[in-house]
Backbone bond lengths (Angstrom), bond angles and torsions (degrees), N, CA, C in turn:
res aa  C-N    CA-C-N  psi(-1)  N-CA   C-N-CA  omega(-1)  CA-C   N-CA-C  phi
1 M - - - 1.446 - - 1.527 108.73 -
2 S 1.315 115.09 133.46 1.453 121.26 -179.74 1.524 109.80 -85.42
3 R 1.331 115.45 137.13 1.463 120.14 178.66 1.509 109.01 -112.69
4 Y 1.313 116.08 149.51 1.459 121.79 178.55 1.521 108.77 -100.99
5 Y 1.310 115.49 134.59 1.454 121.75 176.26 1.530 108.06 -121.84
6 A 1.313 116.53 134.23 1.466 121.00 177.98 1.529 109.47 -67.89
7 D 1.324 115.55 151.23 1.463 120.03 -179.95 1.525 112.06 -60.02
8 E 1.331 117.52 -33.46 1.466 120.81 178.98 1.532 110.57 -62.67
9 F 1.334 115.63 -40.80 1.464 120.16 178.29 1.528 110.32 -65.73
10 K 1.327 115.99 -43.67 1.466 120.27 179.09 1.529 110.47 -60.11
11 E 1.342 115.74 -43.20 1.468 119.70 178.77 1.526 111.18 -61.71
12 K 1.318 116.35 -38.46 1.468 120.66 178.26 1.527 110.05 -62.01
13 I 1.330 116.46 -47.08 1.467 120.77 -179.14 1.527 110.36 -63.91
14 V 1.327 117.23 -44.84 1.466 120.84 179.31 1.524 110.08 -62.84
15 G 1.315 117.14 -40.61 1.465 120.83 177.58 1.515 112.12 -61.78
16 L 1.336 116.46 -43.11 1.466 120.33 177.88 1.526 110.88 -63.58
17 Y 1.339 115.48 -40.29 1.463 120.23 179.21 1.530 110.40 -63.50
18 R 1.312 116.54 -44.10 1.468 120.26 -179.04 1.512 112.86 -71.32
19 S 1.328 116.25 -21.19 1.468 118.85 178.93 1.527 112.08 -84.07
20 G 1.335 116.49 -0.42 1.457 118.71 173.87 1.518 116.02 121.93
21 R 1.314 117.56 -8.92 1.462 119.52 177.57 1.524 108.45 -70.79
22 T 1.322 117.29 146.06 1.458 120.66 179.97 1.527 110.19 -85.05
23 V 1.323 114.67 158.07 1.462 120.80 177.39 1.524 109.54 -59.69
24 R 1.311 116.37 -40.28 1.469 120.64 -179.82 1.529 111.49 -61.83
25 E 1.334 117.20 -45.63 1.463 121.18 178.93 1.525 110.92 -59.50
26 L 1.327 115.81 -47.50 1.459 120.02 -178.54 1.530 111.35 -66.05
27 S 1.314 116.32 -38.65 1.456 121.02 178.22 1.524 111.23 -62.05
28 D 1.314 115.76 -46.69 1.465 120.38 -179.97 1.531 112.01 -66.37
29 E 1.328 116.41 -41.90 1.461 120.92 -175.58 1.530 112.69 -71.75
30 Y 1.330 116.80 -40.75 1.462 120.28 -174.14 1.534 114.01 -105.19
31 G 1.326 117.05 -4.09 1.463 120.16 178.44 1.522 113.66 69.36
32 I 1.315 115.54 34.17 1.467 121.67 179.95 1.528 107.68 -110.04
33 G 1.324 116.32 142.85 1.453 120.43 177.69 1.517 112.14 -62.54
34 K 1.313 116.22 144.30 1.465 120.75 -179.43 1.528 111.29 -60.94
35 S 1.330 116.13 -40.59 1.463 119.11 -179.75 1.523 110.99 -66.62
36 T 1.328 117.04 -31.83 1.463 120.88 177.85 1.517 110.35 -63.90
37 I 1.313 116.53 -45.17 1.469 121.07 179.07 1.528 110.49 -62.69
38 S 1.310 116.71 -42.95 1.466 120.62 178.76 1.525 111.29 -63.14
39 T 1.328 116.11 -41.21 1.465 120.83 178.69 1.520 110.67 -63.21
40 W 1.340 116.68 -47.11 1.463 120.27 178.97 1.519 110.49 -58.37
41 S 1.317 116.37 -43.44 1.460 120.88 -178.15 1.524 111.24 -62.19
42 S 1.331 117.00 -45.93 1.465 119.83 -178.63 1.525 111.03 -69.53
43 Q 1.335 118.18 -37.97 1.462 120.72 177.18 1.524 110.57 -62.60
44 H 1.323 116.03 -45.40 1.462 120.11 -177.49 1.522 110.84 -67.29
45 K 1.313 116.17 -33.85 1.466 120.59 179.47 1.536 110.54 -66.22
46 K 1.349 116.96 -37.55 1.463 121.18 -177.95 1.519 112.26 -68.05
47 S 1.343 116.36 -49.79 1.465 118.86 -170.23 1.522 114.70 -131.90
48 G 1.312 116.93 -6.21 1.455 119.24 -175.91 1.514 112.53 79.81
49 K 1.336 116.28 7.88 1.463 121.59 -179.16 1.519 109.26 -130.86
50 F 1.335 115.00 169.54 1.459 119.69 -176.21 1.525 113.80 -114.36
51 T 1.316 118.38 -5.92 1.455 119.41 -178.74 1.522 110.10 -79.99
52 V 1.311 115.46 146.73 1.459 121.40 -176.15 1.523 110.99 -61.55
53 I 1.316 117.30 -43.93 1.464 120.56 -175.93 1.521 111.49 -62.80
54 D 1.320 117.99 -32.69 1.455 120.90 179.64 1.526 112.42 -74.57
55 N 1.318 117.26 -15.91 1.455 121.03 -176.53 1.526 113.04 -106.34
56 L 1.325 116.86 12.10 1.457 120.35 177.89 1.525 109.90 -85.86
57 S 1.317 115.10 148.13 1.458 119.27 174.64 1.525 108.27 -73.08
58 S 1.316 116.60 166.95 1.467 119.61 -179.97 1.527 111.03 -62.25
59 E 1.331 117.25 -34.42 1.463 120.78 177.95 1.523 111.02 -66.63
60 E 1.334 116.77 -40.54 1.457 120.52 178.89 1.532 111.12 -66.57
61 K 1.330 116.12 -39.09 1.471 119.97 177.33 1.522 110.30 -64.56
62 E 1.343 116.31 -42.95 1.459 120.32 179.30 1.528 110.50 -63.26
63 L 1.327 116.87 -42.37 1.459 121.07 178.77 1.523 111.03 -61.25
64 R 1.318 117.65 -43.25 1.472 120.83 177.00 1.516 111.09 -60.41
65 A 1.329 116.08 -44.44 1.464 120.26 -179.48 1.526 110.98 -63.85
66 L 1.324 116.88 -41.45 1.462 120.85 179.53 1.525 111.32 -66.78
67 R 1.316 117.02 -39.28 1.470 119.88 176.96 1.522 111.20 -64.19
68 K 1.314 116.17 -40.05 1.466 121.04 178.65 1.527 109.79 -64.19
69 E 1.338 116.15 -45.39 1.458 120.40 178.64 1.524 111.24 -63.02
70 N 1.323 116.78 -41.46 1.461 121.99 178.99 1.531 110.53 -60.87
71 K 1.306 116.90 -43.48 1.468 121.89 178.96 1.527 110.13 -61.77
72 Q 1.335 116.69 -43.80 1.460 121.80 179.08 1.519 110.96 -62.68
73 L 1.328 117.08 -44.85 1.463 121.26 -179.38 1.525 111.67 -65.32
74 R 1.324 117.46 -38.25 1.472 120.38 176.85 1.533 110.61 -62.93
75 M 1.323 115.83 -42.18 1.451 120.30 179.87 1.532 109.80 -64.03
76 E 1.325 117.04 -44.53 1.462 120.60 178.82 1.527 110.92 -63.20
77 N 1.311 116.79 -38.99 1.463 121.74 178.35 1.525 110.74 -63.03
78 D 1.336 116.93 -43.15 1.461 120.85 178.18 1.531 111.25 -62.13
79 I 1.331 116.48 -40.10 1.464 120.98 178.57 1.525 110.12 -63.23
80 L 1.327 116.56 -44.03 1.462 120.25 179.31 1.532 111.55 -64.02
81 K 1.317 117.67 -38.94 1.462 120.95 177.61 1.524 110.42 -62.49
82 Q 1.328 116.56 -43.94 1.459 120.73 179.12 1.521 110.82 -64.17
83 A 1.316 116.79 -41.49 1.466 120.87 178.67 1.531 110.13 -62.86
84 A 1.322 117.48 -41.72 1.452 121.45 178.77 1.524 110.82 -62.45
85 L 1.333 117.88 -39.88 1.462 121.07 177.07 1.520 111.54 -63.89
86 I 1.301 116.50 -42.10 1.465 121.29 -179.80 1.524 110.18 -64.91
87 M 1.334 116.73 -43.47 1.464 121.41 179.10 1.521 110.70 -64.59
88 A 1.309 117.44 -38.93 1.473 121.20 179.65 1.523 110.32 -65.52
89 R 1.317 117.97 -38.31 1.474 121.35 178.96 1.525 110.84 -68.54
90 K 1.329 117.48 -37.08 1.464 121.36 -179.15 1.521 111.27 -69.17
91 S 1.331 117.46 -32.33 1.442 120.44 -176.83 1.538 112.82 -80.75
92 E 1.300 117.44 -7.94 1.469 120.39 -179.39 1.488 113.23 -76.37
């Protein structure tokens, strides 16, 4: 089961980690997975934020945008194909 942690809590944990506490200590004390703490730390180090979109490289952001555009264009193309079929049937 996935749990939600507020950004303020994440910042507190990252701050404690950077002040010298070990991942193991924080994991045991707060009941958070060690990999979760490591992920938060690396995300915060990159951008100062914890959301995935804020931690993407410019290439990753561009790729997401292109995939989104590609999906939209495919959908529009399918609609146009269906419209063309309907128009062809009406003209018969």
